[in-house]
C-alpha angles and dihedrals in degrees: 000000000000126000091240092064091062098045121100108257088230091065096054095079115348093176095054092045093054089048091055091051092051091057089069093061116081117236091250130113113258107238119245114251116216116209125193116255092233130025122222116256113271095021098098091119092058094073111132107253092215091058093046093051094047093051104041116010102043108121120204113217112215121205116258111255124229092244090054091053091052092048092053091044092055092049091050093051093051090048092051092051092046093051091046092052092048093051091045091051092050091047094051090046092053091048091050094048100041113016116030141336134195121235134183122228107229103178145038098248092110098042126173096013092055124015131209105266095036116132109208136188117230119210110221096175095066097072094020125272116274114233109236109264093201104047095175094076132127109249118249093016129098123190110347138013096204134333108340096335108122120226092222144043118229094204090111124038123184118208116248109284129167128191118231114277132201097233142038127231110264134190109274095030115134107233132198111207143156111269104253098198101052090118092061104025107038116191089221136359122359126339114282134191120220134169111271095257092049098052119113115282118245131186123207141144119265109240103170134024131213109293094023125123114220131201129177114201118178090333094311112122116217121189116191088346096307123115113240118219116245115251111263093250100034116144128210129186119255134183114230116200122200136165114264090235089066096044094120095042095081129046117199099177093101091057095065138258109006129198116193136186138163125242111184108295093349134084118216121203123190120198141140115265142180117236092252091052090053091054092049093050093049089059093057113104093221093056116090097186144344113206132173114256100234133173107225121243113256095037120108125221106204090207092061123093130296089024090216127128089221087071111058097198137143138176095278099036112041138152153312088232128170114222108221119245126199110264095013117131122212133183113255131200140157090265095055097033094100089067095056107022097095091049093050097044107030104029103030097030105231130140119243127198129174130206112183106306093342124101122206121196115195088346096307126109108254129197095163137030131204117210119233097198142035119254136199137208114221137184137185121244090233088069101190096041101046130102101214144133091311087070105035108015131231136010111227117223092240088063094058113111102176148286124297105245112177144336109261098184138350131202126183105216094188095053094033099228142102118262095225093178090064098049112112091001122146123247120235 
């Protein structure tokens, strides 16, 4: 916007403007108007309007000074910048809420697909943008401003609403979502409860969709009876066995997180590996064996969902487990309640009571339950070092943020350099 657009038209050429106005006055002498010295009583309203205007209401227009022009110009420039910043802020906020949002990868749970230090862009349009459920929130903040001061007010809560998207969630998609179990499995400190859209962001791969039945058998994932291919960069834990005499001959630090222990004259190293890395290690003369670190079928891990001795499951042998679908009805009993209780109480907000073998939902005896939302089963690509659905169960649809689209930037904090080969790379 130019300076001339903001200047008063009178100040552009005062001389020319006064000349133009003089052209409308004939070159004749204006006759003198004689007024009586005193007006008769009661004739106040008969004053000649021309005379009144000429004596009292005539306004003299002074030319605009140069200093006045500069003052107004400065004010206009500051106003322009202020308006531009406000519009830019609103535009970025709309893009962040409804179109895409950048996230940083903090952990190794998705190695080697995504690395710690990757900065990714999440597409919110694909599945439809979720309308903020806590509208009284400070923009560009998440849970807290500082200390224990929250970045939001929960005075107003909007029911879950999602705009139409152009795609559906599919098996194998990499999802960003709000961690649904933060109130029972805190990432640090004591358990905390946040509104859904202010819970910690997680990223995992979708393994099973609503209505699917999932089984894990010796690491193999089967969905509806069909084996699912491992992700291209999936990692599994292996135990590497070497003779103690050759302990210093091999360094495993560059391969990732290493656990080591001694067993007699042997050293055992546990670490996540790719299939090609396993083949390479087995060919080394110092290596005695490389075996998968598997939890045996029939042994229960108490940390694994549903944390119930009736379900003897572990990370490598899990299920069968039905993934709830909106509108689907399942039988429910005291024996199976641990599978569905969190969904019914925490995500769909009902009250459960049990009396012996009987289950009461909202005070009524229940033998079946119909789900009100869709749910998903997710896993990390670093299968033995990922906190995922095998630990805490299902991801409700109202927790889904979007789909990981591409790596915007990547920085290796350990090595202290940028991973240029990963910048602007797609995510598979």
